[in-house]
HTML snippet that shows the backbone in 3Dmol.js (N, CA, C, O; Angstrom):
<script src="https://3Dmol.org/build/3Dmol-min.js"></script>
<div id="view" style="width:600px;height:400px;position:relative"></div>
<script>
const pdb = `
ATOM      1  N   ASN A   1       0.804  -1.166  -0.022  1.00  0.00           N
ATOM      2  CA  ASN A   1       0.006   0.026  -0.017  1.00  0.00           C
ATOM      3  C   ASN A   1       0.810   1.381  -0.020  1.00  0.00           C
ATOM      4  O   ASN A   1       0.315   2.490   0.180  1.00  0.00           O
ATOM      5  N   THR A   2       2.113   1.110  -0.278  1.00  0.00           N
ATOM      6  CA  THR A   2       2.891   2.227  -0.276  1.00  0.00           C
ATOM      7  C   THR A   2       2.539   3.361  -1.317  1.00  0.00           C
ATOM      8  O   THR A   2       2.462   3.065  -2.509  1.00  0.00           O
ATOM      9  N   GLY A   3       2.337   4.579  -0.911  1.00  0.00           N
ATOM     10  CA  GLY A   3       2.039   5.675  -1.847  1.00  0.00           C
ATOM     11  C   GLY A   3       0.546   5.649  -1.956  1.00  0.00           C
ATOM     12  O   GLY A   3       0.135   6.513  -2.730  1.00  0.00           O
ATOM     13  N   LYS A   4      -0.370   4.927  -1.419  1.00  0.00           N
ATOM     14  CA  LYS A   4      -1.860   4.881  -1.581  1.00  0.00           C
ATOM     15  C   LYS A   4      -2.378   5.704  -0.422  1.00  0.00           C
ATOM     16  O   LYS A   4      -1.735   5.983   0.590  1.00  0.00           O
ATOM     17  N   VAL A   5      -3.596   6.050  -0.691  1.00  0.00           N
ATOM     18  CA  VAL A   5      -4.331   6.780   0.294  1.00  0.00           C
ATOM     19  C   VAL A   5      -5.545   6.026   0.864  1.00  0.00           C
ATOM     20  O   VAL A   5      -6.359   5.610   0.039  1.00  0.00           O
ATOM     21  N   LEU A   6      -5.756   5.815   2.078  1.00  0.00           N
ATOM     22  CA  LEU A   6      -6.904   5.153   2.753  1.00  0.00           C
ATOM     23  C   LEU A   6      -8.101   5.931   2.726  1.00  0.00           C
ATOM     24  O   LEU A   6      -8.169   6.844   3.548  1.00  0.00           O
ATOM     25  N   ASP A   7      -9.159   5.733   1.862  1.00  0.00           N
ATOM     26  CA  ASP A   7     -10.245   6.497   1.955  1.00  0.00           C
ATOM     27  C   ASP A   7     -11.536   5.632   1.933  1.00  0.00           C
ATOM     28  O   ASP A   7     -12.506   5.875   1.215  1.00  0.00           O
ATOM     29  N   THR A   8     -11.441   4.667   2.741  1.00  0.00           N
ATOM     30  CA  THR A   8     -12.637   3.778   2.994  1.00  0.00           C
ATOM     31  C   THR A   8     -12.931   3.795   4.447  1.00  0.00           C
ATOM     32  O   THR A   8     -12.159   4.337   5.238  1.00  0.00           O
ATOM     33  N   GLY A   9     -13.991   3.235   4.805  1.00  0.00           N
ATOM     34  CA  GLY A   9     -14.422   3.257   6.235  1.00  0.00           C
ATOM     35  C   GLY A   9     -14.545   4.604   6.914  1.00  0.00           C
ATOM     36  O   GLY A   9     -15.124   5.503   6.302  1.00  0.00           O
ATOM     37  N   LEU A  10     -14.107   4.803   7.994  1.00  0.00           N
ATOM     38  CA  LEU A  10     -14.220   6.105   8.707  1.00  0.00           C
ATOM     39  C   LEU A  10     -13.379   7.186   7.954  1.00  0.00           C
ATOM     40  O   LEU A  10     -13.706   8.370   8.031  1.00  0.00           O
ATOM     41  N   TRP A  11     -12.373   6.812   7.279  1.00  0.00           N
ATOM     42  CA  TRP A  11     -11.408   7.685   6.445  1.00  0.00           C
ATOM     43  C   TRP A  11     -12.233   8.286   5.279  1.00  0.00           C
ATOM     44  O   TRP A  11     -11.796   9.270   4.682  1.00  0.00           O
ATOM     45  N   ARG A  12     -13.406   7.723   4.945  1.00  0.00           N
ATOM     46  CA  ARG A  12     -14.115   8.361   3.884  1.00  0.00           C
ATOM     47  C   ARG A  12     -14.822   9.696   4.354  1.00  0.00           C
ATOM     48  O   ARG A  12     -15.058  10.614   3.570  1.00  0.00           O
ATOM     49  N   TYR A  13     -15.117   9.726   5.608  1.00  0.00           N
ATOM     50  CA  TYR A  13     -15.829  10.869   6.160  1.00  0.00           C
ATOM     51  C   TYR A  13     -14.868  11.951   6.844  1.00  0.00           C
ATOM     52  O   TYR A  13     -15.219  13.125   6.959  1.00  0.00           O
ATOM     53  N   THR A  14     -13.721  11.507   7.256  1.00  0.00           N
ATOM     54  CA  THR A  14     -12.810  12.404   7.737  1.00  0.00           C
ATOM     55  C   THR A  14     -11.426  12.012   7.559  1.00  0.00           C
ATOM     56  O   THR A  14     -11.124  10.820   7.615  1.00  0.00           O
ATOM     57  N   ARG A  15     -10.549  12.923   7.345  1.00  0.00           N
ATOM     58  CA  ARG A  15      -9.077  12.511   7.082  1.00  0.00           C
ATOM     59  C   ARG A  15      -8.346  12.027   8.343  1.00  0.00           C
ATOM     60  O   ARG A  15      -7.359  11.294   8.289  1.00  0.00           O
ATOM     61  N   HIS A  16      -8.898  12.489   9.496  1.00  0.00           N
ATOM     62  CA  HIS A  16      -8.374  12.048  10.678  1.00  0.00           C
ATOM     63  C   HIS A  16      -9.251  11.632  11.783  1.00  0.00           C
ATOM     64  O   HIS A  16      -9.376  12.301  12.809  1.00  0.00           O
ATOM     65  N   PRO A  17      -9.888  10.458  11.551  1.00  0.00           N
ATOM     66  CA  PRO A  17     -10.889  10.013  12.581  1.00  0.00           C
ATOM     67  C   PRO A  17     -10.256   9.792  14.027  1.00  0.00           C
ATOM     68  O   PRO A  17     -10.864  10.037  15.069  1.00  0.00           O
ATOM     69  N   ASN A  18      -8.952   9.297  13.954  1.00  0.00           N
ATOM     70  CA  ASN A  18      -8.343   9.154  15.293  1.00  0.00           C
ATOM     71  C   ASN A  18      -8.175  10.391  16.113  1.00  0.00           C
ATOM     72  O   ASN A  18      -8.328  10.364  17.335  1.00  0.00           O
ATOM     73  N   TYR A  19      -7.827  11.594  15.383  1.00  0.00           N
ATOM     74  CA  TYR A  19      -7.835  12.843  16.098  1.00  0.00           C
ATOM     75  C   TYR A  19      -9.184  13.363  16.516  1.00  0.00           C
ATOM     76  O   TYR A  19      -9.279  13.973  17.581  1.00  0.00           O
ATOM     77  N   PHE A  20     -10.229  13.163  15.753  1.00  0.00           N
ATOM     78  CA  PHE A  20     -11.580  13.576  16.084  1.00  0.00           C
ATOM     79  C   PHE A  20     -11.843  12.763  17.375  1.00  0.00           C
ATOM     80  O   PHE A  20     -12.197  13.329  18.410  1.00  0.00           O
ATOM     81  N   GLY A  21     -11.674  11.496  17.300  1.00  0.00           N
ATOM     82  CA  GLY A  21     -12.066  10.724  18.538  1.00  0.00           C
ATOM     83  C   GLY A  21     -11.386  11.019  19.729  1.00  0.00           C
ATOM     84  O   GLY A  21     -11.977  10.870  20.798  1.00  0.00           O
ATOM     85  N   ASP A  22     -10.148  11.443  19.692  1.00  0.00           N
ATOM     86  CA  ASP A  22      -9.273  11.937  20.727  1.00  0.00           C
ATOM     87  C   ASP A  22      -9.889  13.115  21.347  1.00  0.00           C
ATOM     88  O   ASP A  22     -10.135  13.161  22.552  1.00  0.00           O
ATOM     89  N   ALA A  23     -10.137  14.065  20.528  1.00  0.00           N
ATOM     90  CA  ALA A  23     -10.930  15.397  20.894  1.00  0.00           C
ATOM     91  C   ALA A  23     -12.207  15.100  21.528  1.00  0.00           C
ATOM     92  O   ALA A  23     -12.516  15.713  22.549  1.00  0.00           O
ATOM     93  N   CYS A  24     -12.985  14.218  21.025  1.00  0.00           N
ATOM     94  CA  CYS A  24     -14.247  13.931  21.579  1.00  0.00           C
ATOM     95  C   CYS A  24     -14.167  13.275  23.009  1.00  0.00           C
ATOM     96  O   CYS A  24     -14.991  13.511  23.892  1.00  0.00           O
ATOM     97  N   THR A  25     -13.155  12.478  23.137  1.00  0.00           N
ATOM     98  CA  THR A  25     -12.849  11.890  24.479  1.00  0.00           C
ATOM     99  C   THR A  25     -12.617  13.077  25.399  1.00  0.00           C
ATOM    100  O   THR A  25     -13.378  13.185  26.360  1.00  0.00           O
ATOM    101  N   TRP A  26     -11.686  13.956  25.229  1.00  0.00           N
ATOM    102  CA  TRP A  26     -11.244  14.988  26.154  1.00  0.00           C
ATOM    103  C   TRP A  26     -12.409  15.898  26.339  1.00  0.00           C
ATOM    104  O   TRP A  26     -12.622  16.359  27.460  1.00  0.00           O
ATOM    105  N   TRP A  27     -13.186  16.198  25.326  1.00  0.00           N
ATOM    106  CA  TRP A  27     -14.364  17.159  25.626  1.00  0.00           C
ATOM    107  C   TRP A  27     -15.313  16.460  26.486  1.00  0.00           C
ATOM    108  O   TRP A  27     -15.857  17.095  27.389  1.00  0.00           O
ATOM    109  N   GLY A  28     -15.579  15.208  26.307  1.00  0.00           N
ATOM    110  CA  GLY A  28     -16.467  14.317  27.188  1.00  0.00           C
ATOM    111  C   GLY A  28     -16.028  14.396  28.684  1.00  0.00           C
ATOM    112  O   GLY A  28     -16.799  14.664  29.606  1.00  0.00           O
ATOM    113  N   ILE A  29     -14.690  14.129  28.815  1.00  0.00           N
ATOM    114  CA  ILE A  29     -14.077  14.122  30.231  1.00  0.00           C
ATOM    115  C   ILE A  29     -14.410  15.511  30.895  1.00  0.00           C
ATOM    116  O   ILE A  29     -14.804  15.650  32.053  1.00  0.00           O
ATOM    117  N   TRP A  30     -14.184  16.546  29.956  1.00  0.00           N
ATOM    118  CA  TRP A  30     -14.509  17.984  30.447  1.00  0.00           C
ATOM    119  C   TRP A  30     -15.824  18.136  30.888  1.00  0.00           C
ATOM    120  O   TRP A  30     -16.063  18.743  31.932  1.00  0.00           O
ATOM    121  N   LEU A  31     -16.860  17.558  30.071  1.00  0.00           N
ATOM    122  CA  LEU A  31     -18.284  17.748  30.513  1.00  0.00           C
ATOM    123  C   LEU A  31     -18.598  17.087  31.817  1.00  0.00           C
ATOM    124  O   LEU A  31     -19.419  17.553  32.608  1.00  0.00           O
ATOM    125  N   ILE A  32     -17.843  15.862  32.039  1.00  0.00           N
ATOM    126  CA  ILE A  32     -18.144  15.124  33.409  1.00  0.00           C
ATOM    127  C   ILE A  32     -17.435  16.056  34.426  1.00  0.00           C
ATOM    128  O   ILE A  32     -18.037  16.229  35.486  1.00  0.00           O
ATOM    129  N   ALA A  33     -16.396  16.603  34.283  1.00  0.00           N
ATOM    130  CA  ALA A  33     -15.614  17.373  35.192  1.00  0.00           C
ATOM    131  C   ALA A  33     -16.439  18.646  35.617  1.00  0.00           C
ATOM    132  O   ALA A  33     -16.321  19.140  36.739  1.00  0.00           O
ATOM    133  N   CYS A  34     -17.353  19.187  34.569  1.00  0.00           N
ATOM    134  CA  CYS A  34     -18.054  20.288  34.974  1.00  0.00           C
ATOM    135  C   CYS A  34     -19.030  20.142  36.098  1.00  0.00           C
ATOM    136  O   CYS A  34     -19.458  21.135  36.687  1.00  0.00           O
ATOM    137  N   GLU A  35     -19.387  18.935  36.406  1.00  0.00           N
ATOM    138  CA  GLU A  35     -20.210  18.628  37.553  1.00  0.00           C
ATOM    139  C   GLU A  35     -19.715  19.006  38.896  1.00  0.00           C
ATOM    140  O   GLU A  35     -20.439  19.214  39.869  1.00  0.00           O
ATOM    141  N   THR A  36     -18.306  19.085  38.869  1.00  0.00           N
ATOM    142  CA  THR A  36     -17.624  19.462  40.096  1.00  0.00           C
ATOM    143  C   THR A  36     -17.584  20.997  40.488  1.00  0.00           C
ATOM    144  O   THR A  36     -16.994  21.395  41.492  1.00  0.00           O
ATOM    145  N   GLY A  37     -18.257  21.816  39.615  1.00  0.00           N
ATOM    146  CA  GLY A  37     -18.321  23.213  39.877  1.00  0.00           C
ATOM    147  C   GLY A  37     -17.224  23.941  39.198  1.00  0.00           C
ATOM    148  O   GLY A  37     -16.737  23.529  38.145  1.00  0.00           O
ATOM    149  N   LEU A  38     -16.825  25.047  39.809  1.00  0.00           N
ATOM    150  CA  LEU A  38     -15.929  25.952  39.037  1.00  0.00           C
ATOM    151  C   LEU A  38     -14.710  25.286  38.724  1.00  0.00           C
ATOM    152  O   LEU A  38     -14.290  25.497  37.587  1.00  0.00           O
ATOM    153  N   PRO A  39     -13.947  24.428  39.557  1.00  0.00           N
ATOM    154  CA  PRO A  39     -12.716  23.853  39.044  1.00  0.00           C
ATOM    155  C   PRO A  39     -12.948  22.942  37.762  1.00  0.00           C
ATOM    156  O   PRO A  39     -12.043  22.758  36.948  1.00  0.00           O
ATOM    157  N   GLY A  40     -14.044  22.456  37.648  1.00  0.00           N
ATOM    158  CA  GLY A  40     -14.333  21.721  36.404  1.00  0.00           C
ATOM    159  C   GLY A  40     -14.534  22.523  35.189  1.00  0.00           C
ATOM    160  O   GLY A  40     -14.154  22.140  34.083  1.00  0.00           O
ATOM    161  N   TRP A  41     -15.152  23.669  35.408  1.00  0.00           N
ATOM    162  CA  TRP A  41     -15.338  24.584  34.301  1.00  0.00           C
ATOM    163  C   TRP A  41     -14.109  25.271  33.941  1.00  0.00           C
ATOM    164  O   TRP A  41     -13.936  25.610  32.771  1.00  0.00           O
ATOM    165  N   ILE A  42     -13.221  25.513  34.853  1.00  0.00           N
ATOM    166  CA  ILE A  42     -11.843  26.140  34.605  1.00  0.00           C
ATOM    167  C   ILE A  42     -11.014  25.125  33.679  1.00  0.00           C
ATOM    168  O   ILE A  42     -10.255  25.526  32.797  1.00  0.00           O
ATOM    169  N   SER A  43     -11.221  23.847  33.951  1.00  0.00           N
ATOM    170  CA  SER A  43     -10.482  22.764  33.163  1.00  0.00           C
ATOM    171  C   SER A  43     -10.655  22.886  31.663  1.00  0.00           C
ATOM    172  O   SER A  43     -10.006  22.153  30.916  1.00  0.00           O
ATOM    173  N   ILE A  44     -11.504  23.784  31.196  1.00  0.00           N
ATOM    174  CA  ILE A  44     -11.771  23.765  29.714  1.00  0.00           C
ATOM    175  C   ILE A  44     -10.527  24.010  29.015  1.00  0.00           C
ATOM    176  O   ILE A  44     -10.428  23.627  27.850  1.00  0.00           O
ATOM    177  N   ILE A  45      -9.569  24.602  29.586  1.00  0.00           N
ATOM    178  CA  ILE A  45      -8.312  24.840  29.003  1.00  0.00           C
ATOM    179  C   ILE A  45      -7.654  23.618  28.318  1.00  0.00           C
ATOM    180  O   ILE A  45      -6.955  23.733  27.311  1.00  0.00           O
ATOM    181  N   GLY A  46      -7.925  22.421  28.937  1.00  0.00           N
ATOM    182  CA  GLY A  46      -7.293  21.263  28.396  1.00  0.00           C
ATOM    183  C   GLY A  46      -7.874  20.796  27.145  1.00  0.00           C
ATOM    184  O   GLY A  46      -7.090  20.498  26.244  1.00  0.00           O
ATOM    185  N   PRO A  47      -9.197  20.679  26.938  1.00  0.00           N
ATOM    186  CA  PRO A  47      -9.753  20.219  25.661  1.00  0.00           C
ATOM    187  C   PRO A  47      -9.546  21.227  24.649  1.00  0.00           C
ATOM    188  O   PRO A  47      -9.364  20.868  23.486  1.00  0.00           O
ATOM    189  N   ILE A  48      -9.555  22.581  24.994  1.00  0.00           N
ATOM    190  CA  ILE A  48      -9.274  23.526  24.028  1.00  0.00           C
ATOM    191  C   ILE A  48      -7.906  23.451  23.435  1.00  0.00           C
ATOM    192  O   ILE A  48      -7.702  23.511  22.222  1.00  0.00           O
ATOM    193  N   PHE A  49      -6.902  23.306  24.413  1.00  0.00           N
ATOM    194  CA  PHE A  49      -5.494  23.215  23.910  1.00  0.00           C
ATOM    195  C   PHE A  49      -5.244  21.961  23.164  1.00  0.00           C
ATOM    196  O   PHE A  49      -4.477  21.969  22.201  1.00  0.00           O
ATOM    197  N   LEU A  50      -5.871  20.839  23.566  1.00  0.00           N
ATOM    198  CA  LEU A  50      -5.722  19.590  22.878  1.00  0.00           C
ATOM    199  C   LEU A  50      -6.381  19.682  21.411  1.00  0.00           C
ATOM    200  O   LEU A  50      -5.851  19.163  20.429  1.00  0.00           O
ATOM    201  N   THR A  51      -7.452  20.313  21.371  1.00  0.00           N
ATOM    202  CA  THR A  51      -8.143  20.368  19.988  1.00  0.00           C
ATOM    203  C   THR A  51      -7.268  21.319  19.027  1.00  0.00           C
ATOM    204  O   THR A  51      -7.051  21.038  17.848  1.00  0.00           O
ATOM    205  N   PHE A  52      -6.829  22.382  19.617  1.00  0.00           N
ATOM    206  CA  PHE A  52      -5.945  23.336  18.947  1.00  0.00           C
ATOM    207  C   PHE A  52      -4.609  22.613  18.429  1.00  0.00           C
ATOM    208  O   PHE A  52      -4.191  22.794  17.285  1.00  0.00           O
ATOM    209  N   THR A  53      -3.998  21.811  19.328  1.00  0.00           N
ATOM    210  CA  THR A  53      -2.760  21.069  18.919  1.00  0.00           C
ATOM    211  C   THR A  53      -3.028  20.020  17.899  1.00  0.00           C
ATOM    212  O   THR A  53      -2.197  19.815  17.014  1.00  0.00           O
ATOM    213  N   LEU A  54      -4.124  19.352  17.966  1.00  0.00           N
ATOM    214  CA  LEU A  54      -4.455  18.396  16.876  1.00  0.00           C
ATOM    215  C   LEU A  54      -4.821  18.869  15.544  1.00  0.00           C
ATOM    216  O   LEU A  54      -4.543  18.259  14.512  1.00  0.00           O
ATOM    217  N   THR A  55      -5.470  20.007  15.601  1.00  0.00           N
ATOM    218  CA  THR A  55      -5.965  20.661  14.273  1.00  0.00           C
ATOM    219  C   THR A  55      -5.069  21.773  13.785  1.00  0.00           C
ATOM    220  O   THR A  55      -5.156  22.050  12.588  1.00  0.00           O
ATOM    221  N   ARG A  56      -4.254  22.423  14.504  1.00  0.00           N
ATOM    222  CA  ARG A  56      -3.565  23.498  13.952  1.00  0.00           C
ATOM    223  C   ARG A  56      -2.045  23.443  14.201  1.00  0.00           C
ATOM    224  O   ARG A  56      -1.305  24.119  13.486  1.00  0.00           O
ATOM    225  N   TRP A  57      -1.605  22.755  15.073  1.00  0.00           N
ATOM    226  CA  TRP A  57      -0.171  22.868  15.459  1.00  0.00           C
ATOM    227  C   TRP A  57       0.658  21.620  15.189  1.00  0.00           C
ATOM    228  O   TRP A  57       1.504  21.668  14.296  1.00  0.00           O
ATOM    229  N   SER A  58       0.474  20.491  15.901  1.00  0.00           N
ATOM    230  CA  SER A  58       1.391  19.342  15.684  1.00  0.00           C
ATOM    231  C   SER A  58       0.667  18.156  14.931  1.00  0.00           C
ATOM    232  O   SER A  58       1.291  17.427  14.159  1.00  0.00           O
ATOM    233  N   GLY A  59      -0.528  18.015  15.163  1.00  0.00           N
ATOM    234  CA  GLY A  59      -1.175  16.764  14.684  1.00  0.00           C
ATOM    235  C   GLY A  59      -1.414  16.748  13.141  1.00  0.00           C
ATOM    236  O   GLY A  59      -0.620  16.278  12.325  1.00  0.00           O
ATOM    237  N   LYS A  60      -2.600  17.318  12.855  1.00  0.00           N
ATOM    238  CA  LYS A  60      -2.969  17.259  11.444  1.00  0.00           C
ATOM    239  C   LYS A  60      -1.988  18.074  10.435  1.00  0.00           C
ATOM    240  O   LYS A  60      -1.730  17.549   9.352  1.00  0.00           O
ATOM    241  N   PRO A  61      -1.516  19.158  10.712  1.00  0.00           N
ATOM    242  CA  PRO A  61      -0.655  20.005   9.742  1.00  0.00           C
ATOM    243  C   PRO A  61       0.649  19.203   9.589  1.00  0.00           C
ATOM    244  O   PRO A  61       1.145  19.212   8.463  1.00  0.00           O
ATOM    245  N   LEU A  62       1.283  18.505  10.564  1.00  0.00           N
ATOM    246  CA  LEU A  62       2.532  17.829  10.274  1.00  0.00           C
ATOM    247  C   LEU A  62       2.271  16.594   9.438  1.00  0.00           C
ATOM    248  O   LEU A  62       3.009  16.264   8.509  1.00  0.00           O
ATOM    249  N   LEU A  63       1.199  15.932   9.802  1.00  0.00           N
ATOM    250  CA  LEU A  63       0.881  14.569   9.056  1.00  0.00           C
ATOM    251  C   LEU A  63       0.643  14.888   7.592  1.00  0.00           C
ATOM    252  O   LEU A  63       1.278  14.300   6.715  1.00  0.00           O
ATOM    253  N   GLU A  64      -0.310  15.858   7.307  1.00  0.00           N
ATOM    254  CA  GLU A  64      -0.745  16.178   6.043  1.00  0.00           C
ATOM    255  C   GLU A  64       0.420  16.782   5.184  1.00  0.00           C
ATOM    256  O   GLU A  64       0.468  16.612   3.966  1.00  0.00           O
ATOM    257  N   LYS A  65       1.341  17.486   5.875  1.00  0.00           N
ATOM    258  CA  LYS A  65       2.426  17.980   5.060  1.00  0.00           C
ATOM    259  C   LYS A  65       3.301  16.839   4.443  1.00  0.00           C
ATOM    260  O   LYS A  65       3.796  16.946   3.321  1.00  0.00           O
ATOM    261  N   GLY A  66       3.456  15.770   5.221  1.00  0.00           N
ATOM    262  CA  GLY A  66       4.258  14.586   4.859  1.00  0.00           C
ATOM    263  C   GLY A  66       3.473  13.727   3.816  1.00  0.00           C
ATOM    264  O   GLY A  66       4.068  13.140   2.912  1.00  0.00           O
ATOM    265  N   MET A  67       2.143  13.674   3.967  1.00  0.00           N
ATOM    266  CA  MET A  67       1.221  12.815   3.025  1.00  0.00           C
ATOM    267  C   MET A  67       1.238  13.518   1.612  1.00  0.00           C
ATOM    268  O   MET A  67       1.231  12.867   0.567  1.00  0.00           O
ATOM    269  N   LYS A  68       1.261  14.884   1.658  1.00  0.00           N
ATOM    270  CA  LYS A  68       1.165  15.500   0.295  1.00  0.00           C
ATOM    271  C   LYS A  68       2.545  15.131  -0.560  1.00  0.00           C
ATOM    272  O   LYS A  68       2.562  15.004  -1.785  1.00  0.00           O
ATOM    273  N   LYS A  69       3.544  15.003   0.197  1.00  0.00           N
ATOM    274  CA  LYS A  69       4.829  14.794  -0.614  1.00  0.00           C
ATOM    275  C   LYS A  69       5.033  13.391  -1.012  1.00  0.00           C
ATOM    276  O   LYS A  69       5.783  13.076  -1.936  1.00  0.00           O
ATOM    277  N   THR A  70       4.304  12.486  -0.251  1.00  0.00           N
ATOM    278  CA  THR A  70       4.580  11.099  -0.513  1.00  0.00           C
ATOM    279  C   THR A  70       3.485  10.245  -1.292  1.00  0.00           C
ATOM    280  O   THR A  70       3.663   9.093  -1.688  1.00  0.00           O
ATOM    281  N   ARG A  71       2.374  10.964  -1.441  1.00  0.00           N
ATOM    282  CA  ARG A  71       1.116  10.270  -1.990  1.00  0.00           C
ATOM    283  C   ARG A  71       0.514  11.256  -3.077  1.00  0.00           C
ATOM    284  O   ARG A  71       0.011  12.305  -2.673  1.00  0.00           O
ATOM    285  N   PRO A  72       0.535  10.999  -4.318  1.00  0.00           N
ATOM    286  CA  PRO A  72       0.042  11.840  -5.252  1.00  0.00           C
ATOM    287  C   PRO A  72      -1.509  11.991  -5.357  1.00  0.00           C
ATOM    288  O   PRO A  72      -2.013  12.939  -5.961  1.00  0.00           O
ATOM    289  N   GLU A  73      -2.185  11.100  -4.797  1.00  0.00           N
ATOM    290  CA  GLU A  73      -3.614  10.926  -4.716  1.00  0.00           C
ATOM    291  C   GLU A  73      -4.204  11.734  -3.567  1.00  0.00           C
ATOM    292  O   GLU A  73      -5.423  11.827  -3.426  1.00  0.00           O
ATOM    293  N   TYR A  74      -3.295  12.344  -2.712  1.00  0.00           N
ATOM    294  CA  TYR A  74      -3.699  12.949  -1.419  1.00  0.00           C
ATOM    295  C   TYR A  74      -4.389  14.213  -1.689  1.00  0.00           C
ATOM    296  O   TYR A  74      -5.280  14.605  -0.936  1.00  0.00           O
ATOM    297  N   ALA A  75      -4.009  14.896  -2.766  1.00  0.00           N
ATOM    298  CA  ALA A  75      -4.630  16.288  -2.976  1.00  0.00           C
ATOM    299  C   ALA A  75      -6.174  16.083  -3.448  1.00  0.00           C
ATOM    300  O   ALA A  75      -7.020  16.907  -3.101  1.00  0.00           O
ATOM    301  N   ASP A  76      -6.465  15.122  -4.131  1.00  0.00           N
ATOM    302  CA  ASP A  76      -7.898  14.724  -4.538  1.00  0.00           C
ATOM    303  C   ASP A  76      -8.671  14.318  -3.233  1.00  0.00           C
ATOM    304  O   ASP A  76      -9.802  14.758  -3.029  1.00  0.00           O
ATOM    305  N   TYR A  77      -8.056  13.485  -2.367  1.00  0.00           N
ATOM    306  CA  TYR A  77      -8.578  13.174  -1.167  1.00  0.00           C
ATOM    307  C   TYR A  77      -8.929  14.336  -0.199  1.00  0.00           C
ATOM    308  O   TYR A  77      -9.978  14.338   0.444  1.00  0.00           O
ATOM    309  N   VAL A  78      -8.007  15.320  -0.127  1.00  0.00           N
ATOM    310  CA  VAL A  78      -8.302  16.461   0.714  1.00  0.00           C
ATOM    311  C   VAL A  78      -9.376  17.284   0.087  1.00  0.00           C
ATOM    312  O   VAL A  78     -10.099  17.922   0.853  1.00  0.00           O
ATOM    313  N   ALA A  79      -9.576  17.358  -1.160  1.00  0.00           N
ATOM    314  CA  ALA A  79     -10.641  18.106  -1.810  1.00  0.00           C
ATOM    315  C   ALA A  79     -11.964  17.617  -1.519  1.00  0.00           C
ATOM    316  O   ALA A  79     -12.893  18.419  -1.434  1.00  0.00           O
ATOM    317  N   ARG A  80     -12.162  16.251  -1.339  1.00  0.00           N
ATOM    318  CA  ARG A  80     -13.440  15.691  -1.176  1.00  0.00           C
ATOM    319  C   ARG A  80     -13.694  15.175   0.318  1.00  0.00           C
ATOM    320  O   ARG A  80     -14.794  14.717   0.624  1.00  0.00           O
ATOM    321  N   THR A  81     -12.695  15.259   1.193  1.00  0.00           N
ATOM    322  CA  THR A  81     -12.968  14.696   2.570  1.00  0.00           C
ATOM    323  C   THR A  81     -12.686  15.760   3.593  1.00  0.00           C
ATOM    324  O   THR A  81     -11.732  16.534   3.517  1.00  0.00           O
ATOM    325  N   SER A  82     -13.583  15.746   4.557  1.00  0.00           N
ATOM    326  CA  SER A  82     -13.499  16.755   5.717  1.00  0.00           C
ATOM    327  C   SER A  82     -12.154  16.580   6.414  1.00  0.00           C
ATOM    328  O   SER A  82     -11.585  15.489   6.443  1.00  0.00           O
ATOM    329  N   GLY A  83     -11.666  17.678   6.972  1.00  0.00           N
ATOM    330  CA  GLY A  83     -10.381  17.581   7.637  1.00  0.00           C
ATOM    331  C   GLY A  83     -10.382  17.176   9.006  1.00  0.00           C
ATOM    332  O   GLY A  83      -9.373  16.678   9.506  1.00  0.00           O
ATOM    333  N   PHE A  84     -11.599  17.379   9.750  1.00  0.00           N
ATOM    334  CA  PHE A  84     -11.554  16.905  11.127  1.00  0.00           C
ATOM    335  C   PHE A  84     -12.909  16.357  11.395  1.00  0.00           C
ATOM    336  O   PHE A  84     -12.978  15.177  11.739  1.00  0.00           O
ATOM    337  N   PHE A  85     -14.085  17.116  11.273  1.00  0.00           N
ATOM    338  CA  PHE A  85     -15.341  16.500  11.676  1.00  0.00           C
ATOM    339  C   PHE A  85     -15.799  15.508  10.635  1.00  0.00           C
ATOM    340  O   PHE A  85     -15.600  15.748   9.444  1.00  0.00           O
ATOM    341  N   PRO A  86     -16.395  14.421  11.025  1.00  0.00           N
ATOM    342  CA  PRO A  86     -16.889  13.488  10.072  1.00  0.00           C
ATOM    343  C   PRO A  86     -18.088  14.073   9.339  1.00  0.00           C
ATOM    344  O   PRO A  86     -19.077  14.457   9.964  1.00  0.00           O
ATOM    345  N   LEU A  87     -17.999  14.141   8.006  1.00  0.00           N
ATOM    346  CA  LEU A  87     -19.054  14.693   7.189  1.00  0.00           C
ATOM    347  C   LEU A  87     -19.105  13.925   5.950  1.00  0.00           C
ATOM    348  O   LEU A  87     -18.106  13.312   5.575  1.00  0.00           O
ATOM    349  N   PRO A  88     -20.234  13.912   5.262  1.00  0.00           N
ATOM    350  CA  PRO A  88     -20.281  13.059   3.924  1.00  0.00           C
ATOM    351  C   PRO A  88     -19.336  13.634   3.025  1.00  0.00           C
ATOM    352  O   PRO A  88     -19.106  14.843   3.030  1.00  0.00           O
ATOM    353  N   PRO A  89     -18.726  12.759   2.184  1.00  0.00           N
ATOM    354  CA  PRO A  89     -17.747  13.302   1.186  1.00  0.00           C
ATOM    355  C   PRO A  89     -18.325  14.207   0.174  1.00  0.00           C
ATOM    356  O   PRO A  89     -19.488  14.022  -0.182  1.00  0.00           O
ATOM    357  N   LYS A  90     -17.663  15.117  -0.295  1.00  0.00           N
ATOM    358  CA  LYS A  90     -18.004  16.002  -1.413  1.00  0.00           C
ATOM    359  C   LYS A  90     -18.067  15.183  -2.696  1.00  0.00           C
ATOM    360  O   LYS A  90     -17.341  14.194  -2.785  1.00  0.00           O
ATOM    361  N   SER A  91     -18.859  15.509  -3.669  1.00  0.00           N
ATOM    362  CA  SER A  91     -18.881  14.962  -5.036  1.00  0.00           C
ATOM    363  C   SER A  91     -17.563  15.141  -5.611  1.00  0.00           C
ATOM    364  O   SER A  91     -16.867  16.095  -5.266  1.00  0.00           O
ATOM    365  N   ARG A  92     -17.159  14.264  -6.490  1.00  0.00           N
ATOM    366  CA  ARG A  92     -16.048  14.381  -7.178  1.00  0.00           C
ATOM    367  C   ARG A  92     -16.164  15.215  -8.352  1.00  0.00           C
ATOM    368  O   ARG A  92     -15.186  15.400  -9.077  1.00  0.00           O
TER     369      ARG A  92
END
`;
const viewer = $3Dmol.createViewer("view");
viewer.addModel(pdb, "pdb");
viewer.setStyle({}, {cartoon: {color: "spectrum"}});
viewer.zoomTo();
viewer.render();
</script>
């Protein structure tokens, strides 16, 4: 599968289902922590920072930079597939 792009299963709806799942987990933990009152609410910094890191800093940007260099089909995949949130693919 060298040089190919996985675009089936969950990868049909989002280019990074693992990052989306990780973010959902941390946001869910934060929602549970909110029941503790103010300390729980203040802990929102955690999921915000994690989501920022995955989508804008070290996760998705670094991975996609490498994918564009090594997989010619990746540009087409990016054009039709959501970058983070699972959405139906765009028409080709």
